[in-house]
LUMPA-688106 format. One record per residue (C-alpha): residue number from 1; x, y, z. Coordinates in nm, 4 decimals, decimal comma. Last residue first. Layout:
N
<rec seq="NUM" px="X" py="Y" pz="Z"/>
...
***
This chain:
328
<rec seq="328" px="2,5570" py="6,4399" pz="20,2180"/>
<rec seq="327" px="2,7225" py="6,7738" pz="20,3611"/>
<rec seq="326" px="2,4724" py="7,0622" pz="20,4710"/>
<rec seq="325" px="2,5070" py="7,0342" pz="20,8249"/>
<rec seq="324" px="2,7964" py="7,2760" pz="20,8062"/>
<rec seq="323" px="2,9353" py="7,3773" pz="21,1604"/>
<rec seq="322" px="3,1094" py="7,6821" pz="21,2829"/>
<rec seq="321" px="3,3854" py="7,7622" pz="21,5277"/>
<rec seq="320" px="3,6402" py="7,8731" pz="21,2536"/>
<rec seq="319" px="3,8195" py="7,5270" pz="21,3146"/>
<rec seq="318" px="3,5175" py="7,3438" pz="21,2997"/>
<rec seq="317" px="3,4690" py="7,4794" pz="20,9418"/>
<rec seq="316" px="3,8243" py="7,3751" pz="20,8298"/>
<rec seq="315" px="3,7679" py="7,0083" pz="20,9868"/>
<rec seq="314" px="3,4356" py="6,9981" pz="20,7700"/>
<rec seq="313" px="3,6293" py="7,0942" pz="20,4745"/>
<rec seq="312" px="3,9355" py="6,8308" pz="20,5499"/>
<rec seq="311" px="3,6719" py="6,5481" pz="20,5939"/>
<rec seq="310" px="3,4391" py="6,6551" pz="20,2878"/>
<rec seq="309" px="3,7619" py="6,6743" pz="20,0758"/>
<rec seq="308" px="3,9187" py="6,3162" pz="20,1595"/>
<rec seq="307" px="4,1627" py="6,3547" pz="19,8800"/>
<rec seq="306" px="4,5360" py="6,4458" pz="19,9040"/>
<rec seq="305" px="4,5022" py="6,7411" pz="19,6666"/>
<rec seq="304" px="4,3912" py="6,9899" pz="19,9448"/>
<rec seq="303" px="4,0503" py="7,1649" pz="20,0267"/>
<rec seq="302" px="3,9669" py="7,3926" pz="20,3180"/>
<rec seq="301" px="4,3519" py="7,4863" pz="20,4386"/>
<rec seq="300" px="4,4280" py="7,5983" pz="20,7831"/>
<rec seq="299" px="4,6004" py="7,8611" pz="20,9591"/>
<rec seq="298" px="4,6599" py="7,9974" pz="21,3316"/>
<rec seq="297" px="4,7878" py="8,3276" pz="21,4572"/>
<rec seq="296" px="4,8711" py="8,3100" pz="21,8361"/>
<rec seq="295" px="5,2346" py="8,3754" pz="21,7893"/>
<rec seq="294" px="5,4793" py="8,1539" pz="21,9992"/>
<rec seq="293" px="5,7092" py="8,1086" pz="21,7072"/>
<rec seq="292" px="5,6705" py="8,3665" pz="21,4519"/>
<rec seq="291" px="5,4344" py="8,2998" pz="21,1541"/>
<rec seq="290" px="5,5933" py="8,2782" pz="20,8175"/>
<rec seq="289" px="5,6770" py="7,9087" pz="20,7546"/>
<rec seq="288" px="5,3206" py="7,8112" pz="20,8586"/>
<rec seq="287" px="5,1919" py="8,0997" pz="20,6000"/>
<rec seq="286" px="5,3464" py="7,9388" pz="20,3104"/>
<rec seq="285" px="5,1754" py="7,6025" pz="20,3996"/>
<rec seq="284" px="4,8430" py="7,7853" pz="20,4306"/>
<rec seq="283" px="4,9154" py="7,9120" pz="20,0773"/>
<rec seq="282" px="4,9826" py="7,5767" pz="19,9327"/>
<rec seq="281" px="4,6735" py="7,4207" pz="20,0371"/>
<rec seq="280" px="4,5862" py="7,2857" pz="19,7176"/>
<rec seq="279" px="4,2232" py="7,3766" pz="19,6051"/>
<rec seq="278" px="4,2475" py="7,7602" pz="19,7206"/>
<rec seq="277" px="4,0480" py="7,8969" pz="20,0216"/>
<rec seq="276" px="4,3438" py="7,8968" pz="20,2278"/>
<rec seq="275" px="4,2146" py="8,0277" pz="20,5754"/>
<rec seq="274" px="4,4260" py="8,2307" pz="20,7800"/>
<rec seq="273" px="4,3324" py="8,2781" pz="21,1340"/>
<rec seq="272" px="4,4584" py="8,6110" pz="21,2572"/>
<rec seq="271" px="4,6806" py="8,7601" pz="21,5183"/>
<rec seq="270" px="4,8031" py="9,1307" pz="21,5514"/>
<rec seq="269" px="4,8347" py="9,4129" pz="21,3076"/>
<rec seq="268" px="5,2039" py="9,3394" pz="21,2560"/>
<rec seq="267" px="5,0842" py="9,0090" pz="21,1501"/>
<rec seq="266" px="4,9089" py="9,1959" pz="20,8303"/>
<rec seq="265" px="5,2249" py="9,3248" pz="20,7311"/>
<rec seq="264" px="5,4068" py="8,9978" pz="20,7777"/>
<rec seq="263" px="5,1564" py="8,8517" pz="20,5567"/>
<rec seq="262" px="5,2337" py="9,0996" pz="20,2629"/>
<rec seq="261" px="5,5949" py="9,0839" pz="20,3194"/>
<rec seq="260" px="5,5964" py="8,6927" pz="20,2526"/>
<rec seq="259" px="5,3558" py="8,6833" pz="19,9741"/>
<rec seq="258" px="5,5325" py="8,9571" pz="19,7644"/>
<rec seq="257" px="5,4075" py="8,8538" pz="19,4304"/>
<rec seq="256" px="5,5948" py="9,0120" pz="19,1228"/>
<rec seq="255" px="5,4113" py="9,2672" pz="18,9005"/>
<rec seq="254" px="5,2455" py="9,2199" pz="18,5634"/>
<rec seq="253" px="4,9363" py="9,0085" pz="18,6565"/>
<rec seq="252" px="4,8433" py="9,1947" pz="18,9855"/>
<rec seq="251" px="4,9652" py="9,5124" pz="18,8441"/>
<rec seq="250" px="4,7091" py="9,5021" pz="18,5683"/>
<rec seq="249" px="4,4304" py="9,3920" pz="18,7996"/>
<rec seq="248" px="4,4942" py="9,6958" pz="19,0200"/>
<rec seq="247" px="4,4990" py="9,9446" pz="18,7256"/>
<rec seq="246" px="4,1678" py="9,8303" pz="18,6344"/>
<rec seq="245" px="4,0594" py="9,8463" pz="19,0051"/>
<rec seq="244" px="4,1642" py="10,1836" pz="19,1050"/>
<rec seq="243" px="3,8292" py="10,3486" pz="18,9727"/>
<rec seq="242" px="3,6312" py="10,1529" pz="19,2575"/>
<rec seq="241" px="3,7441" py="10,4412" pz="19,4972"/>
<rec seq="240" px="3,8521" py="10,2660" pz="19,8081"/>
<rec seq="239" px="3,6185" py="10,3306" pz="20,0831"/>
<rec seq="238" px="3,5255" py="10,0014" pz="20,1822"/>
<rec seq="237" px="3,8958" py="9,9304" pz="20,2335"/>
<rec seq="236" px="4,1924" py="9,8189" pz="20,0492"/>
<rec seq="235" px="4,5009" py="9,7304" pz="20,2049"/>
<rec seq="234" px="4,8170" py="9,7506" pz="20,0603"/>
<rec seq="233" px="5,0598" py="9,4761" pz="20,0847"/>
<rec seq="232" px="5,2621" py="9,5515" pz="19,7654"/>
<rec seq="231" px="5,1727" py="9,2775" pz="19,5033"/>
<rec seq="230" px="4,9993" py="9,0612" pz="19,7427"/>
<rec seq="229" px="4,6947" py="9,3006" pz="19,7917"/>
<rec seq="228" px="4,4644" py="9,2809" pz="20,0804"/>
<rec seq="227" px="4,0949" py="9,3310" pz="20,0275"/>
<rec seq="226" px="3,8911" py="9,4526" pz="20,2999"/>
<rec seq="225" px="3,5207" py="9,3123" pz="20,2704"/>
<rec seq="224" px="3,2122" py="9,4866" pz="20,1461"/>
<rec seq="223" px="3,4465" py="9,6422" pz="19,8477"/>
<rec seq="222" px="3,2633" py="9,9486" pz="19,6752"/>
<rec seq="221" px="3,1910" py="9,8586" pz="19,3380"/>
<rec seq="220" px="3,3489" py="9,7743" pz="18,9931"/>
<rec seq="219" px="3,1564" py="9,7460" pz="18,6736"/>
<rec seq="218" px="3,3799" py="9,6116" pz="18,4250"/>
<rec seq="217" px="3,4569" py="9,7892" pz="18,0902"/>
<rec seq="216" px="3,7567" py="9,9440" pz="18,2348"/>
<rec seq="215" px="3,9144" py="9,6083" pz="18,2925"/>
<rec seq="214" px="3,9100" py="9,5212" pz="17,9191"/>
<rec seq="213" px="4,0690" py="9,8433" pz="17,8273"/>
<rec seq="212" px="4,3386" py="9,7945" pz="18,0974"/>
<rec seq="211" px="4,3963" py="9,4243" pz="17,9707"/>
<rec seq="210" px="4,4142" py="9,5304" pz="17,6159"/>
<rec seq="209" px="4,6800" py="9,8406" pz="17,6905"/>
<rec seq="208" px="4,8803" py="9,5866" pz="17,9024"/>
<rec seq="207" px="4,9013" py="9,2796" pz="17,6888"/>
<rec seq="206" px="5,2349" py="9,3576" pz="17,5187"/>
<rec seq="205" px="5,3943" py="9,3935" pz="17,8685"/>
<rec seq="204" px="5,3176" py="9,0207" pz="17,9721"/>
<rec seq="203" px="5,6583" py="8,8956" pz="17,8832"/>
<rec seq="202" px="5,8054" py="9,1843" pz="18,0960"/>
<rec seq="201" px="5,7216" py="8,9557" pz="18,4032"/>
<rec seq="200" px="5,4658" py="8,8833" pz="18,6472"/>
<rec seq="199" px="5,2953" py="8,6024" pz="18,4485"/>
<rec seq="198" px="5,5401" py="8,4292" pz="18,1695"/>
<rec seq="197" px="5,3139" py="8,1645" pz="18,0335"/>
<rec seq="196" px="5,2457" py="7,8031" pz="18,0309"/>
<rec seq="195" px="5,1577" py="7,7342" pz="18,4166"/>
<rec seq="194" px="5,1480" py="7,3916" pz="18,5808"/>
<rec seq="193" px="5,4302" py="7,4860" pz="18,7890"/>
<rec seq="192" px="5,7864" py="7,3318" pz="18,7774"/>
<rec seq="191" px="5,9216" py="7,2152" pz="19,0667"/>
<rec seq="190" px="6,2654" py="7,2714" pz="19,2667"/>
<rec seq="189" px="6,4799" py="7,1259" pz="19,5161"/>
<rec seq="188" px="6,8487" py="7,1855" pz="19,4806"/>
<rec seq="187" px="7,0697" py="6,8932" pz="19,4057"/>
<rec seq="186" px="7,3413" py="7,0790" pz="19,2606"/>
<rec seq="185" px="7,3127" py="6,8767" pz="18,9306"/>
<rec seq="184" px="6,9426" py="6,8989" pz="18,9574"/>
<rec seq="183" px="6,9754" py="7,2880" pz="18,9869"/>
<rec seq="182" px="7,2035" py="7,3263" pz="18,7043"/>
<rec seq="181" px="6,9669" py="7,1119" pz="18,4687"/>
<rec seq="180" px="6,6815" py="7,3362" pz="18,6041"/>
<rec seq="179" px="6,8432" py="7,6525" pz="18,5252"/>
<rec seq="178" px="6,8989" py="7,5393" pz="18,1654"/>
<rec seq="177" px="6,5407" py="7,4536" pz="18,1489"/>
<rec seq="176" px="6,4317" py="7,7844" pz="18,2804"/>
<rec seq="175" px="6,5929" py="7,9507" pz="17,9989"/>
<rec seq="174" px="6,4667" py="7,7294" pz="17,7277"/>
<rec seq="173" px="6,1231" py="7,7499" pz="17,8430"/>
<rec seq="172" px="6,1294" py="8,1473" pz="17,8540"/>
<rec seq="171" px="6,1309" py="8,3046" pz="18,2092"/>
<rec seq="170" px="6,0002" py="8,2623" pz="18,5576"/>
<rec seq="169" px="6,1634" py="8,1965" pz="18,8846"/>
<rec seq="168" px="5,9209" py="8,1250" pz="19,1958"/>
<rec seq="167" px="6,0752" py="8,1619" pz="19,5782"/>
<rec seq="166" px="6,0643" py="7,9444" pz="19,8838"/>
<rec seq="165" px="6,3409" py="7,9515" pz="20,1549"/>
<rec seq="164" px="6,2770" py="8,2756" pz="20,3314"/>
<rec seq="163" px="5,8714" py="8,2548" pz="20,2611"/>
<rec seq="162" px="5,6598" py="8,3187" pz="19,9372"/>
<rec seq="161" px="5,8699" py="8,5327" pz="19,7263"/>
<rec seq="160" px="5,7331" py="8,5428" pz="19,3711"/>
<rec seq="159" px="5,8429" py="8,6377" pz="19,0401"/>
<rec seq="158" px="6,2150" py="8,5995" pz="19,0113"/>
<rec seq="157" px="6,2909" py="8,6768" pz="18,6686"/>
<rec seq="156" px="6,4552" py="8,4968" pz="18,3988"/>
<rec seq="155" px="6,6643" py="8,6208" pz="18,1161"/>
<rec seq="154" px="6,9565" py="8,6419" pz="18,3474"/>
<rec seq="153" px="6,8673" py="8,3506" pz="18,6249"/>
<rec seq="152" px="7,1577" py="8,1200" pz="18,4901"/>
<rec seq="151" px="7,4282" py="8,3871" pz="18,4893"/>
<rec seq="150" px="7,3515" py="8,5019" pz="18,8264"/>
<rec seq="149" px="7,3151" py="8,1616" pz="18,9670"/>
<rec seq="148" px="7,4365" py="8,2414" pz="19,3303"/>
<rec seq="147" px="7,3368" py="8,6235" pz="19,3118"/>
<rec seq="146" px="6,9765" py="8,5543" pz="19,1883"/>
<rec seq="145" px="6,9458" py="8,2106" pz="19,3776"/>
<rec seq="144" px="6,9982" py="8,3959" pz="19,7096"/>
<rec seq="143" px="6,6971" py="8,2220" pz="19,8601"/>
<rec seq="142" px="6,7987" py="7,8759" pz="19,7605"/>
<rec seq="141" px="6,6024" py="7,6340" pz="19,9916"/>
<rec seq="140" px="6,3200" py="7,5659" pz="19,7723"/>
<rec seq="139" px="6,2797" py="7,6738" pz="19,4040"/>
<rec seq="138" px="5,9198" py="7,6896" pz="19,2406"/>
<rec seq="137" px="5,9782" py="7,7304" pz="18,8569"/>
<rec seq="136" px="5,7342" py="7,9023" pz="18,6226"/>
<rec seq="135" px="5,7719" py="7,8226" pz="18,2528"/>
<rec seq="134" px="5,7360" py="8,0171" pz="17,9366"/>
<rec seq="133" px="5,5825" py="8,0082" pz="17,5972"/>
<rec seq="132" px="5,5178" py="8,3473" pz="17,4126"/>
<rec seq="131" px="5,1977" py="8,5593" pz="17,5022"/>
<rec seq="130" px="4,9665" py="8,7003" pz="17,2280"/>
<rec seq="129" px="4,6915" py="8,4643" pz="17,1447"/>
<rec seq="128" px="4,6968" py="8,2358" pz="17,4562"/>
<rec seq="127" px="4,7227" py="8,5568" pz="17,6963"/>
<rec seq="126" px="4,4283" py="8,7331" pz="17,5038"/>
<rec seq="125" px="4,2221" py="8,4116" pz="17,5317"/>
<rec seq="124" px="4,3175" py="8,3784" pz="17,8852"/>
<rec seq="123" px="4,2235" py="8,7633" pz="17,9645"/>
<rec seq="122" px="3,8783" py="8,6779" pz="17,8022"/>
<rec seq="121" px="3,8287" py="8,3731" pz="18,0144"/>
<rec seq="120" px="3,9037" py="8,5403" pz="18,3638"/>
<rec seq="119" px="3,7023" py="8,8448" pz="18,2580"/>
<rec seq="118" px="3,3788" py="8,6321" pz="18,2065"/>
<rec seq="117" px="3,4504" py="8,4805" pz="18,5354"/>
<rec seq="116" px="3,4843" py="8,8029" pz="18,7159"/>
<rec seq="115" px="3,1855" py="8,9463" pz="18,5575"/>
<rec seq="114" px="2,9607" py="8,6611" pz="18,6588"/>
<rec seq="113" px="3,1156" py="8,6406" pz="19,0079"/>
<rec seq="112" px="3,0364" py="9,0375" pz="19,0318"/>
<rec seq="111" px="3,3323" py="9,2840" pz="19,1242"/>
<rec seq="110" px="3,4247" py="9,4543" pz="19,4006"/>
<rec seq="109" px="3,2400" py="9,2453" pz="19,6544"/>
<rec seq="108" px="3,5281" py="9,1323" pz="19,8544"/>
<rec seq="107" px="3,4598" py="8,7498" pz="19,7189"/>
<rec seq="106" px="3,5025" py="8,9003" pz="19,3654"/>
<rec seq="105" px="3,8115" py="9,1037" pz="19,4474"/>
<rec seq="104" px="3,9440" py="8,7947" pz="19,6201"/>
<rec seq="103" px="3,8709" py="8,5870" pz="19,3317"/>
<rec seq="102" px="4,0412" py="8,8309" pz="19,0999"/>
<rec seq="101" px="4,3390" py="8,8474" pz="19,3664"/>
<rec seq="100" px="4,3675" py="8,4634" pz="19,3261"/>
<rec seq="99" px="4,4855" py="8,5030" pz="18,9919"/>
<rec seq="98" px="4,8381" py="8,6329" pz="19,1434"/>
<rec seq="97" px="4,7754" py="8,5456" pz="19,5015"/>
<rec seq="96" px="4,4742" py="8,6907" pz="19,6575"/>
<rec seq="95" px="4,3931" py="8,8254" pz="20,0223"/>
<rec seq="94" px="4,0195" py="8,8886" pz="20,1597"/>
<rec seq="93" px="3,9697" py="9,0693" pz="20,4844"/>
<rec seq="92" px="3,7757" py="9,0176" pz="20,8137"/>
<rec seq="91" px="3,6283" py="8,7276" pz="20,6742"/>
<rec seq="90" px="3,2696" py="8,6248" pz="20,8411"/>
<rec seq="89" px="3,2287" py="8,2388" pz="20,8293"/>
<rec seq="88" px="2,8458" py="8,1482" pz="20,8952"/>
<rec seq="87" px="2,8047" py="7,8244" pz="20,6904"/>
<rec seq="86" px="2,6677" py="8,0597" pz="20,3877"/>
<rec seq="85" px="3,0196" py="8,2255" pz="20,4151"/>
<rec seq="84" px="3,1861" py="7,8937" pz="20,3719"/>
<rec seq="83" px="2,9608" py="7,7962" pz="20,0865"/>
<rec seq="82" px="3,0160" py="8,1049" pz="19,9101"/>
<rec seq="81" px="3,4059" py="8,0844" pz="19,9531"/>
<rec seq="80" px="3,4219" py="7,7423" pz="19,8106"/>
<rec seq="79" px="3,2206" py="7,8452" pz="19,5263"/>
<rec seq="78" px="3,4621" py="8,1754" pz="19,4644"/>
<rec seq="77" px="3,7512" py="7,9458" pz="19,4760"/>
<rec seq="76" px="3,6364" py="7,6611" pz="19,2597"/>
<rec seq="75" px="3,4667" py="7,9170" pz="18,9988"/>
<rec seq="74" px="3,7886" py="8,1235" pz="18,9932"/>
<rec seq="73" px="4,0107" py="7,8474" pz="18,9420"/>
<rec seq="72" px="3,8221" py="7,6795" pz="18,6890"/>
<rec seq="71" px="3,7784" py="8,0198" pz="18,5074"/>
<rec seq="70" px="4,1762" py="8,0526" pz="18,4408"/>
<rec seq="69" px="4,2024" py="7,6787" pz="18,4367"/>
<rec seq="68" px="4,0323" py="7,6183" pz="18,1344"/>
<rec seq="67" px="4,1296" py="7,8754" pz="17,8896"/>
<rec seq="66" px="4,4646" py="7,8578" pz="18,0670"/>
<rec seq="65" px="4,5443" py="7,5083" pz="17,9518"/>
<rec seq="64" px="4,7276" py="7,3497" pz="18,2284"/>
<rec seq="63" px="4,5303" py="7,0403" pz="18,3624"/>
<rec seq="62" px="4,7333" py="6,7380" pz="18,2987"/>
<rec seq="61" px="4,5906" py="6,3962" pz="18,4612"/>
<rec seq="60" px="4,7358" py="6,3465" pz="18,7738"/>
<rec seq="59" px="4,3875" py="6,3694" pz="18,9454"/>
<rec seq="58" px="4,2666" py="6,0778" pz="18,7591"/>
<rec seq="57" px="3,8797" py="6,0172" pz="18,7864"/>
<rec seq="56" px="3,7181" py="6,0632" pz="18,4598"/>
<rec seq="55" px="3,5790" py="6,4056" pz="18,3666"/>
<rec seq="54" px="3,5587" py="6,6515" pz="18,6559"/>
<rec seq="53" px="3,7350" py="6,9498" pz="18,5098"/>
<rec seq="52" px="3,6557" py="6,9130" pz="18,1763"/>
<rec seq="51" px="3,2585" py="6,8522" pz="18,2387"/>
<rec seq="50" px="3,2789" py="7,1236" pz="18,5279"/>
<rec seq="49" px="3,3706" py="7,3714" pz="18,2698"/>
<rec seq="48" px="3,1027" py="7,2340" pz="17,9980"/>
<rec seq="47" px="3,2410" py="7,3185" pz="17,6593"/>
<rec seq="46" px="3,2512" py="7,6046" pz="17,3926"/>
<rec seq="45" px="3,4760" py="7,8400" pz="17,5890"/>
<rec seq="44" px="3,2412" py="8,1431" pz="17,6265"/>
<rec seq="43" px="2,9235" py="7,9564" pz="17,6309"/>
<rec seq="42" px="2,9974" py="7,7412" pz="17,8906"/>
<rec seq="41" px="3,1543" py="8,0024" pz="18,1263"/>
<rec seq="40" px="2,8292" py="8,1414" pz="18,2764"/>
<rec seq="39" px="2,6418" py="7,8050" pz="18,3043"/>
<rec seq="38" px="2,9581" py="7,6434" pz="18,4458"/>
<rec seq="37" px="2,9760" py="7,9082" pz="18,6951"/>
<rec seq="36" px="2,6021" py="7,8416" pz="18,8175"/>
<rec seq="35" px="2,7086" py="7,4685" pz="18,8390"/>
<rec seq="34" px="3,0021" py="7,5457" pz="19,0744"/>
<rec seq="33" px="2,7614" py="7,7564" pz="19,2753"/>
<rec seq="32" px="2,5036" py="7,4596" pz="19,2765"/>
<rec seq="31" px="2,7542" py="7,2095" pz="19,3501"/>
<rec seq="30" px="2,9104" py="7,3797" pz="19,6180"/>
<rec seq="29" px="2,5444" py="7,4390" pz="19,7723"/>
<rec seq="28" px="2,4716" py="7,0638" pz="19,7267"/>
<rec seq="27" px="2,7785" py="6,9257" pz="19,9021"/>
<rec seq="26" px="2,8446" py="6,5704" pz="19,8430"/>
<rec seq="25" px="2,9591" py="6,5100" pz="19,4814"/>
<rec seq="24" px="3,1223" py="6,8675" pz="19,4513"/>
<rec seq="23" px="3,2839" py="6,8126" pz="19,7625"/>
<rec seq="22" px="3,4142" py="6,4793" pz="19,6600"/>
<rec seq="21" px="3,5487" py="6,6486" pz="19,3234"/>
<rec seq="20" px="3,6810" py="6,9517" pz="19,4855"/>
<rec seq="19" px="3,9948" py="6,9672" pz="19,2567"/>
<rec seq="18" px="3,9284" py="6,6754" pz="18,9753"/>
<rec seq="17" px="4,2347" py="6,7966" pz="18,7624"/>
<rec seq="16" px="4,4765" py="7,0156" pz="18,9432"/>
<rec seq="15" px="4,5084" py="7,3780" pz="19,0124"/>
<rec seq="14" px="4,7567" py="7,5596" pz="19,2398"/>
<rec seq="13" px="4,9697" py="7,6453" pz="18,9565"/>
<rec seq="12" px="4,7914" py="7,9702" pz="18,8522"/>
<rec seq="11" px="4,6525" py="8,1596" pz="19,1693"/>
<rec seq="10" px="4,5800" py="8,0999" pz="19,5364"/>
<rec seq="9" px="4,2861" py="8,2741" pz="19,7324"/>
<rec seq="8" px="4,3367" py="8,3500" pz="20,1123"/>
<rec seq="7" px="4,0293" py="8,4312" pz="20,3340"/>
<rec seq="6" px="4,1657" py="8,5902" pz="20,6322"/>
<rec seq="5" px="3,9675" py="8,5307" pz="20,9418"/>
<rec seq="4" px="3,9641" py="8,7346" pz="21,2719"/>
<rec seq="3" px="4,0622" py="8,5213" pz="21,5571"/>
<rec seq="2" px="3,7792" py="8,3675" pz="21,7878"/>
<rec seq="1" px="3,7473" py="8,4338" pz="22,1373"/>
***
């Protein structure tokens, strides 16, 4: 018996230049959906989104401008979800992490792809115009950071808890730099994420009225697939009032991410197969550390930064008991 599938969508920081390039070149339906997204986004940003994403062949090239990464992540994740569904995948629910909640809302049926892409661009434009610079720092093996480094964390916020030994701290650039220097001296593993703004913190507060007004102009619809929020673990079902979505989106960008407690909450309902539909495979890695020993739950990524997109995609499809003969 196949386990119920959870589609997971990652957020800012999971993107990279050239993400999904091999699949774009060799899967005609993925390319078709990405090109469709490009047609929607190009008039809004003044350039081809796929042209920006797939220019050259250097994955290490910086790719962190929000005006480009916001729609690129939505385009990538929704296009990948489309081809998985077309291959026969039937997600039991969708789960989004930060910006990935917008992808999850689209795939879940609450919002059209076109509206979601436009909203992602408009939101990026507002953030770039209003928000001060900030950094997001992933910290490993320091779960009590807020206590052990209270003086350095002051002026920053713990904005995500992913599993026991992995959290994210966000704050002004100079504050994060001081924290990094201390962590380096003490040998604590950490990594600066490719995000330049203080999402999930008070630094987003000036955008509240603007974002809510933007969201209220969207045509939200009843969900076709249940939606799980990583802010609070709440499951929104088919009968959820579409009027909740503007506030839901604001909470997504303003409040901390509780990925650990969200996944634990789902696991209390039974075993699942968690499928990371983001570009980096980070969420499937997080799930790996959250699944209890002996659990029947499984997990997989569909694409990751290590190349061999087609091979990884095909393996993920097989794990769901499916086959995709459309690869070239």
